[in-house]
C-alpha positions in Angstrom: -21.2 -9.4 -27.2 -20.7 -10.2 -31.4 -20.5 -13.6 -32.4 -18.3 -14.8 -35.2 -20.1 -14.7 -38.8 -21.1 -18.2 -40.6 -19.2 -16.7 -43.7 -16.1 -14.3 -43.4 -16.6 -11.1 -45.5 -14.0 -11.7 -47.6 -12.8 -10.1 -50.7 -13.2 -12.5 -54.2 -9.3 -12.3 -53.7 -7.1 -13.1 -50.6 -3.6 -12.4 -50.8 -1.6 -15.1 -48.9 0.8 -14.7 -46.1 3.3 -13.4 -46.2 2.8 -11.5 -49.2 -0.1 -9.6 -47.8 2.2 -7.6 -45.3 3.4 -5.8 -48.3 1.2 -6.3 -51.2 -2.5 -5.0 -50.5 -4.1 -4.4 -54.0 -7.6 -2.9 -53.8 -10.7 -5.0 -54.2 -8.8 -7.6 -52.2 -8.5 -9.0 -48.4 -4.9 -9.4 -47.2 -3.2 -11.7 -44.8 -0.9 -10.6 -42.5 1.7 -13.1 -41.0 2.7 -15.8 -40.5 3.0 -14.6 -36.6 4.2 -16.9 -34.1 4.3 -16.4 -30.2 7.4 -15.2 -30.4 9.9 -13.4 -32.8 11.7 -15.9 -35.2 14.4 -13.7 -36.4 16.8 -13.9 -39.5 18.4 -12.0 -41.9 17.0 -11.1 -44.7 19.9 -12.0 -47.2 20.1 -15.5 -45.8 16.0 -15.7 -46.4 16.2 -15.0 -49.8 19.0 -17.5 -50.2 16.7 -20.3 -49.7 14.2 -19.2 -52.3 14.4 -21.4 -55.7 12.5 -21.1 -58.8 12.2 -23.9 -61.6 11.0 -22.2 -64.7 10.5 -25.5 -66.5 8.1 -26.7 -63.9 6.5 -23.0 -63.0 7.6 -23.8 -59.6 9.0 -22.0 -56.1 10.5 -23.9 -53.4 11.7 -21.6 -50.1 12.7 -22.8 -46.7 11.8 -19.1 -45.3 10.7 -20.8 -41.9 8.2 -18.3 -40.8 10.4 -15.4 -39.8 8.6 -12.9 -38.1 8.8 -10.4 -35.2 6.0 -12.2 -33.2 2.5 -11.4 -32.4 3.2 -8.7 -29.4 4.9 -6.9 -32.1 1.5 -6.6 -34.4 -0.6 -6.3 -31.0 1.4 -3.3 -30.1 1.4 -1.9 -33.4 -2.2 -2.2 -34.1 -3.0 -0.8 -30.9 -1.1 2.3 -31.7 -2.6 2.6 -35.4 0.8 2.2 -37.1 -0.3 -1.8 -38.8 -4.3 -1.9 -39.7 -6.1 -4.7 -38.9 -9.9 -3.8 -39.8 -10.4 -5.8 -42.8 -7.7 -8.4 -42.8 -6.7 -11.7 -41.9 -4.2 -12.6 -39.7 -2.2 -15.9 -40.1 -0.4 -17.3 -36.9 1.1 -20.9 -36.3 1.9 -22.3 -32.6 4.9 -24.7 -31.7 2.7 -26.2 -28.8 -0.8 -26.2 -27.3 0.4 -23.2 -25.0 1.4 -21.2 -27.9 -1.7 -21.7 -29.6 -3.5 -20.5 -26.6 -1.5 -17.6 -26.3 -1.3 -16.8 -30.0 -5.5 -17.2 -30.2 -6.3 -14.9 -26.8 -3.6 -12.2 -28.2 -5.4 -12.1 -31.4 -8.9 -12.2 -30.0 -8.1 -9.0 -27.8 -6.4 -7.3 -30.5 -8.1 -3.9 -31.5 -7.2 -1.1 -33.5 -7.3 3.0 -31.9 -11.1 2.8 -33.3 -11.4 -0.2 -31.5 -12.1 -2.7 -34.6 -11.1 -6.1 -34.5 -9.1 -8.1 -37.4 -11.7 -9.9 -39.9 -10.5 -13.5 -39.1 -7.6 -15.4 -38.0 -5.9 -17.9 -40.3 -4.2 -21.2 -39.0 -1.3 -22.0 -40.4 -1.4 -25.9 -39.8 0.8 -27.3 -42.4 3.9 -25.4 -42.9 6.8 -27.5 -44.2 9.4 -25.4 -43.2 9.0 -25.1 -39.1 10.9 -28.5 -38.3 8.3 -30.0 -36.1 5.7 -33.1 -36.9 2.1 -32.5 -37.3 -0.5 -32.7 -34.9 -2.6 -35.7 -34.5 -6.2 -35.8 -34.3 -6.7 -35.5 -30.8 -4.4 -32.6 -30.8 -6.3 -31.2 -33.8 -9.7 -31.3 -31.5 -8.2 -29.4 -28.8 -6.9 -26.6 -31.4 -10.0 -26.2 -33.0 -12.0 -26.0 -29.8 -9.5 -23.6 -28.3 -10.1 -21.2 -31.4 -13.8 -21.4 -31.8 -14.0 -20.5 -28.0 -11.7 -17.7 -28.0 -12.7 -15.8 -31.4 -16.1 -16.7 -31.7 -17.8 -14.8 -28.9 -15.8 -11.5 -30.1 -17.1 -11.8 -33.7 -13.6 -12.9 -35.2 -13.8 -15.3 -38.1 -11.4 -18.5 -38.1 -10.2 -20.1 -41.2 -8.3 -23.5 -41.5 -5.5 -23.8 -44.0 -5.0 -27.1 -44.7 -2.0 -29.1 -46.1 -1.8 -30.3 -50.0 -2.0 -34.0 -48.8 -3.8 -36.0 -46.1 -6.1 -33.1 -45.3 -9.0 -35.3 -44.5 -8.9 -36.1 -41.1 -7.6 -32.3 -40.0 -10.7 -30.8 -42.0 -13.3 -33.1 -40.6 -11.9 -32.6 -37.3 -12.0 -28.7 -37.6 -15.4 -29.1 -39.3 -16.9 -30.6 -36.2 -15.5 -28.0 -34.0 -17.2 -25.6 -35.6 -14.7 -24.1 -38.3 -16.4 -23.0 -41.7 -13.9 -21.8 -43.5 -10.9 -23.6 -45.1 -8.0 -22.3 -47.2 -6.9 -25.3 -49.8 -4.0 -25.5 -49.8 -0.4 -24.9 -48.2 2.8 -25.7 -49.7 4.1 -29.1 -50.4 6.4 -30.4 -48.3 10.0 -31.0 -50.4 13.6 -31.8 -49.8 14.4 -28.3 -50.5 11.3 -26.7 -48.1 8.1 -25.9 -49.6 6.9 -26.0 -52.9 4.4 -23.8 -54.9 3.3 -22.7 -57.9 1.9 -24.6 -60.8 2.7 -27.8 -59.5 0.4 -27.5 -56.4 -2.7 -26.8 -58.6 -3.9 -30.4 -59.0 -3.5 -30.9 -55.1 -5.3 -27.8 -54.4 -8.1 -28.7 -57.3 -8.5 -32.2 -55.5 -8.4 -30.5 -52.0 -11.5 -28.1 -52.8 -13.3 -31.0 -54.7 -13.3 -33.0 -51.9 -13.9 -30.5 -49.2 -17.2 -29.6 -51.2 -18.3 -32.9 -51.8 -17.8 -34.0 -48.1 -18.9 -30.7 -46.1 -21.5 -29.0 -48.6 -22.6 -25.9 -49.4 -22.0 -24.4 -45.9 -18.3 -24.4 -46.3 -16.7 -21.2 -47.2 -13.8 -22.3 -49.9 -10.4 -20.2 -50.4 -8.4 -21.7 -53.2 -4.9 -21.0 -53.5 -2.2 -22.7 -55.5 -0.6 -21.7 -59.0 -2.8 -18.6 -59.4 -1.7 -16.3 -61.9 -3.6 -16.1 -64.8 -7.7 -15.6 -64.9 -8.1 -19.2 -66.6 -6.7 -20.4 -63.2 -9.3 -18.8 -61.3 -11.7 -20.2 -63.5 -10.4 -23.6 -63.0 -11.0 -23.3 -59.2 -14.3 -21.5 -59.4 -15.6 -24.8 -61.7 -14.2 -27.3 -58.7 -16.8 -24.9 -56.8 -14.0 -22.5 -54.5 -15.4 -19.2 -53.1 -12.8 -17.1 -53.0 -9.0 -17.2 -54.6 -5.9 -16.8 -53.1 -2.7 -15.1 -54.8 0.7 -16.1 -53.3 3.9 -17.2 -55.0 2.6 -14.4 -58.1 3.0 -11.9 -55.3 6.7 -12.8 -55.3 7.9 -10.0 -57.7 8.7 -6.6 -55.9 7.1 -4.5 -58.9 4.0 -5.3 -57.0 5.6 -2.7 -54.1 4.5 -0.1 -56.6 2.0 -1.4 -59.3 -0.4 -4.0 -58.9 -0.6 -4.2 -62.8 0.9 -7.8 -62.8 -2.2 -9.3 -60.8 -4.9 -6.6 -61.7 -6.2 -8.7 -64.5 -7.1 -11.8 -62.3 -8.4 -10.0 -59.5 -11.2 -7.9 -61.7 -11.9 -11.4 -63.4 -12.4 -13.0 -59.8 -14.9 -10.2 -59.3 -17.0 -11.4 -61.7 -20.1 -13.3 -60.9 -21.3 -16.4 -63.0 
């Protein structure tokens, strides 16, 4: 029986959820999701009304709230060949220990018609738009142990997506449980929802530096927050990131037809120094 690799075979650029559902440029690893145990419905126009852009700050604020058709929807479409999962990440979020366990067991068993599993599961641990408090350390420990037990034996990788603040105990607990890949970081909680874009970059950079200094070279680090240009990749690379996540830069419908807006950044991230 396969075991989860120490390092996930990620492309230099990862497309963050939910954008990886729709935007999958060549040379990137898309993240599908975020999926919850049950469907979370919402009319598209109401969801889009929660998105605000602040040009002077270069910031986006949204309160989308993990609207999705549920993990069973993905499972059925993957099995039927209607939703590719091979070579992709799947982001999940649970609202209770039982939710997390069901999500992880479903993800571990999910296969496409050729018998291929997803590349890895990203635990969305810190979305500010889901209306419940963050778990404490004992709950994190239980979650990470459940996740490694479910995914490791079937060769599916595991990623912990961290918040931009107060991530230290969560990361150390995940590391102790065997998690080796981290995504820094999620959106920042603000009164209007979750803030992303340029203001997130200093927080993400600080998190990447702390993760590398604390966990060492064996940690696989995905950096995200405000990346829209090649020089942003350089800043994160200098902070010791291994991969680079594109998120709100993908909030552009033109990317459904052409990757021109992000091509230079993707190609630059693929250079080796």
